[in-house]
C-alpha positions in Angstrom: 97.4 115.0 65.4 94.8 117.5 65.7 93.1 118.6 69.5 89.9 116.8 68.3 91.5 114.0 67.2 93.7 113.9 70.7 90.3 114.3 72.2 88.4 111.6 70.1 91.5 109.2 70.9 91.3 109.6 74.6 87.5 109.4 74.7 87.7 105.9 72.4 90.5 104.8 74.9 88.8 105.4 78.3 85.1 103.9 77.0 86.9 100.8 75.3 88.7 100.0 78.7 85.9 101.0 80.9 88.3 103.1 83.1 87.5 106.8 84.0 91.0 108.6 83.4 91.3 111.1 83.0 74.2 113.0 101.9 73.2 112.9 104.9 69.2 112.5 104.0 68.1 114.8 101.4 66.5 118.1 102.5 64.1 119.8 100.6 65.1 123.5 100.1 62.6 125.7 98.6 60.2 124.4 95.9 62.5 123.5 93.1 62.4 119.8 92.1 65.4 118.0 90.7 63.3 117.9 87.3 63.2 121.4 86.8 67.2 122.0 87.1 69.0 123.1 84.1 72.7 123.1 82.8 73.8 126.5 82.0 76.8 126.7 79.7 79.6 128.9 81.0 82.2 128.5 78.2 83.7 125.9 75.9 87.7 125.3 76.2 90.1 122.7 74.7 89.7 119.4 76.8 89.0 120.9 80.1 89.4 118.3 83.4 88.4 120.5 86.1 87.2 123.6 87.6 87.5 125.3 90.8 88.0 128.7 92.5 90.2 130.0 95.7 88.6 130.0 99.0 86.2 133.5 99.3 87.1 134.5 95.5 83.2 135.0 94.0 84.3 136.9 91.4 86.8 134.1 89.6 86.4 130.8 88.3 89.7 128.6 87.2 89.3 126.0 84.1 92.1 123.3 83.9 92.8 122.3 80.4 94.1 118.9 79.8 97.3 119.8 77.8 98.7 121.9 80.7 96.9 125.3 80.7 94.8 126.8 83.7 92.3 129.5 82.2 90.7 132.4 84.7 87.0 133.4 84.2 86.2 136.7 85.7 82.7 137.3 86.1 81.7 135.2 83.7 84.4 136.1 81.0 87.6 134.3 80.0 90.7 136.2 80.1 92.6 136.0 76.7 95.8 135.2 78.9 96.3 131.9 80.8 96.9 132.1 84.5 99.2 129.3 84.1 100.6 127.3 81.3 102.8 124.3 81.9 102.2 122.3 78.6 105.9 121.5 77.8 106.4 119.5 80.9 102.7 117.9 80.9 102.5 114.5 78.7 98.9 113.9 77.8 99.6 110.1 76.9 96.8 107.7 78.0 94.9 109.1 80.6 97.5 111.6 81.5 97.5 115.7 81.4 97.3 118.2 83.9 94.1 116.6 85.7 93.5 119.1 88.7 94.8 122.2 90.9 93.8 123.3 94.3 94.4 126.5 95.9 95.8 126.7 99.4 93.2 127.7 102.2 95.7 130.7 102.8 95.8 131.6 99.0 94.8 135.3 99.2 97.9 135.9 101.4 100.4 133.2 100.7 99.6 133.1 96.9 100.2 129.3 96.9 98.3 126.6 94.6 99.1 123.2 93.6 98.8 121.0 90.2 98.3 117.2 89.5 100.0 116.3 86.1 101.3 113.3 84.5 105.1 114.2 83.2 107.0 112.5 80.0 107.8 109.6 81.8 104.3 108.9 83.0 105.1 109.7 86.4 102.6 111.6 88.5 103.6 115.2 89.7 102.5 117.4 92.5 103.9 120.7 91.9 103.4 124.2 93.9 103.1 127.5 92.1 102.7 131.0 93.4 100.6 133.5 92.0 102.2 137.0 91.0 102.1 139.4 93.9 99.2 142.0 93.2 98.1 140.1 90.2 95.2 137.9 90.6 95.2 136.5 87.1 98.6 135.4 86.4 100.9 133.0 88.1 104.7 133.9 89.1 107.2 132.7 86.4 109.6 130.2 87.8 108.0 129.7 91.0 107.5 125.9 90.5 108.6 123.9 93.2 108.4 119.8 93.5 106.3 118.7 96.4 105.9 115.0 95.4 106.6 112.5 92.5 105.2 109.0 92.0 106.4 106.8 89.6 103.8 105.3 87.2 105.6 104.3 84.4 104.3 100.8 83.6 100.8 101.5 82.2 99.3 104.9 80.7 96.1 104.1 82.6 94.7 104.5 86.2 96.4 107.7 86.8 94.3 109.3 89.7 94.3 112.9 89.1 92.3 114.7 92.1 94.0 117.1 94.9 91.8 118.8 97.3 92.6 120.7 100.6 90.7 119.0 103.4 89.1 120.8 106.4 92.2 119.9 108.4 94.4 122.2 105.9 96.4 119.2 104.5 96.5 118.4 101.0 95.0 115.1 100.0 96.1 113.4 96.8 94.0 110.3 95.2 96.3 108.0 93.0 95.5 105.0 91.0 96.9 101.8 91.3 99.4 101.8 88.5 97.4 100.2 85.4 96.7 97.1 84.1 94.1 94.5 84.9 93.7 93.3 88.8 96.5 95.4 89.8 99.4 93.1 88.8 101.9 94.8 91.1 99.5 94.7 94.0 100.3 98.6 94.4 97.1 99.3 96.5 97.5 96.8 99.0 101.3 97.5 99.6 102.4 99.9 102.0 105.6 100.5 100.3 103.9 102.1 97.4 102.2 105.3 97.0 100.0 104.1 94.0 96.2 103.2 94.8 96.0 105.4 97.8 94.7 108.2 99.5 97.6 110.5 100.4 97.9 113.5 102.8 100.6 115.7 103.1 101.7 119.3 104.6 102.4 120.4 101.0 103.8 124.1 102.3 106.7 122.1 104.4 109.6 121.8 102.3 111.0 118.3 102.3 107.8 117.0 104.2 107.3 113.5 103.9 103.7 111.8 102.1 101.5 110.0 104.3 99.1 107.2 103.3 96.0 108.3 104.5 93.9 105.5 103.2 94.4 101.9 100.9 93.0 99.7 98.7 91.5 102.0 96.1 91.8 101.2 92.1 91.6 104.8 90.4 89.8 107.4 92.8 89.7 109.8 90.2 87.4 112.4 91.6 86.8 112.7 95.4 85.5 115.9 97.2 84.8 117.3 100.9 81.6 117.9 102.0 81.4 121.5 102.5 79.0 121.0 105.6 81.1 119.1 108.3 84.0 118.0 106.3 83.3 114.5 105.2 85.2 112.8 102.6 83.5 111.5 99.1 85.5 109.2 96.9 84.3 107.9 93.5 86.6 104.8 92.8 86.2 103.6 89.2 85.5 99.9 88.9 87.0 97.5 86.7 84.3 94.9 85.3 81.7 94.6 87.8 81.2 97.6 90.3 81.7 101.3 90.5 81.8 102.7 94.1 81.3 105.6 96.6 83.2 105.5 99.4 82.3 108.2 102.4 83.0 109.2 106.1 84.4 111.6 108.4 88.3 112.1 108.3 88.6 110.2 111.5 86.4 107.0 110.2 88.3 106.6 107.2 91.9 107.3 108.4 93.7 104.3 108.0 91.1 102.6 106.1 91.5 99.9 103.3 88.9 100.1 100.9 89.6 96.3 99.5 90.9 96.6 96.1 92.4 94.5 94.6 90.8 91.8 96.8 87.3 93.3 96.6 85.9 95.1 93.7 83.2 97.0 95.5 81.7 94.7 97.7 82.0 91.6 95.8 85.4 89.4 95.5 87.3 90.6 92.4 86.5 88.1 89.6 89.8 86.6 88.4 91.9 87.5 91.4 93.0 84.7 94.0 90.8 84.7 97.1 92.3 87.3 99.4 91.5 89.7 102.0 92.6 93.4 102.4 95.5 93.7 104.7 94.4 96.9 106.4 90.9 97.7 108.3 88.2 96.7 105.6 85.7 99.8 104.8 83.1 99.0 102.5 81.6 101.4 99.9 78.3 103.3 101.3 77.2 103.1 97.5 78.0 100.9 94.6 76.1 99.9 91.0 77.0 97.3 88.5 77.9 97.8 84.8 74.2 97.5 83.4 74.4 101.1 83.7 77.8 102.6 83.2 81.2 101.9 83.1 83.1 104.3 84.8 82.2 106.6 87.7 83.0 110.3 87.8 82.6 111.4 91.7 81.1 114.4 92.6 80.1 116.7 95.7 77.5 116.9 98.3 75.4 119.7 97.1 75.1 122.7 99.5 73.6 125.5 97.0 70.2 126.1 98.4 69.2 127.2 95.0 69.1 123.5 93.7 66.2 122.9 95.9 65.5 119.1 96.4 69.1 118.6 95.5 70.6 120.3 98.4 72.1 117.7 100.7 72.3 115.0 98.2 75.8 113.5 96.3 75.7 114.4 92.7 77.8 112.1 90.2 77.9 110.8 86.9 79.4 108.1 84.9 81.7 108.3 81.7 79.5 105.8 79.8 76.1 107.1 81.0 75.7 110.7 80.2 72.6 111.1 82.7 73.7 113.0 85.7 72.3 111.5 89.1 72.0 111.8 92.9 72.0 109.6 96.0 72.0 110.1 99.7 75.4 109.5 101.7 75.9 107.8 103.6 72.7 105.6 103.5 73.1 105.1 99.8 69.5 105.0 99.1 67.5 107.3 96.9 69.7 106.9 93.7 67.9 108.6 91.0 68.5 110.7 87.6 68.8 114.3 88.2 66.2 115.1 86.0 66.8 114.6 82.4 70.0 116.2 82.6 72.8 114.8 80.7 76.4 115.7 80.0 78.7 113.5 77.5 82.2 112.5 78.3 81.9 113.8 81.9 85.0 114.0 83.3 84.7 116.4 86.5 82.2 118.2 88.3 83.4 121.5 90.4 82.6 123.6 93.0 83.1 127.4 93.3 83.8 129.6 96.1 80.1 129.9 96.9 79.3 126.2 96.6 77.8 126.3 93.0 78.0 123.2 91.1 79.7 122.8 87.6 80.2 120.0 85.4 83.1 119.5 82.9 82.8 117.7 79.7 86.4 116.3 77.9 84.2 117.4 74.4 84.6 121.0 75.7 81.7 122.5 77.5 81.9 123.7 81.4 78.5 124.1 82.5 76.8 125.6 85.7 73.8 123.6 87.5 71.0 126.1 88.0 67.5 126.1 89.0 66.4 127.8 85.6 67.9 129.1 82.2 67.6 132.7 83.6 70.2 132.1 86.4 73.6 133.7 85.8 76.6 131.7 84.5 78.8 133.5 87.0 80.6 132.0 90.0 78.4 132.2 93.3 
């Protein structure tokens, strides 16, 4: 199967099953309306899934490719040699692949970064690597260390996919519920399972036990932390009725139960016998039904002042609706399109070291959100 055929197969699979596998009040900064914003193509890649950068590195942008490769761009130019290649152990079955990376907050000194991927058995793997000493553009061969493995072998969907370091310096990991309709194993509500959860771990300490930070998630494919204040925003993919955004401070959300499988968004899940979340129920701050989408791709609270009226709003998208949208959090008010901007097969947003926002299409294009076409595609 060719790369294009593989990409098309995944896209059709995700759309047919209505699954994505793979803030604060709005503040007007400057005079740039959302309708004037543009998407500037940065580069095209092979099935990209995520884009990010280490803290303080305003020259480089790292692009994750689904088959297990991480590319590095320096001042807008892609290096010919990959930063990391783990394509051998990575499986792209179903919604799997290399789905995101995260750089340690002290990466400049300790050179540690982490990957979220799926292996040949279908299990979720969180691994640590190190950058080569003295080389900003290559990972150290043989530096892989297993941090966490989560069994996920029954179904090939609901793999989750996001890791990020929080403002507390801990590594946060969002896992899907294990797949299948209505969470047949009830993983999301089970405290004995690491599936359907937001996990929080001390990644740097060998042998550290994973901690369940919050429960009751279906497929929190993308989440992010607000650069101003550190609030957590989770885009949780729904089943047949609702797509939702959960949002709040770490103290407010620690121990939260977001309701799945008893609830899909704020409603009782059709087809599931009446039940109540086992933990402290927290309802979404924003949700929408499937009249205009099927699978939310969570984004970021925008902190790039160059983006004018989008500043302070949460940007998000949907796999089945190419329009980019934004909404105020936590009120959930003012949901609207971001001008006429569209991204087909949107699988992720990203943020660089300076807070500029990027979009990632599984079809290949990574773009930067800019105030006009004259703006640079380089990292901020």
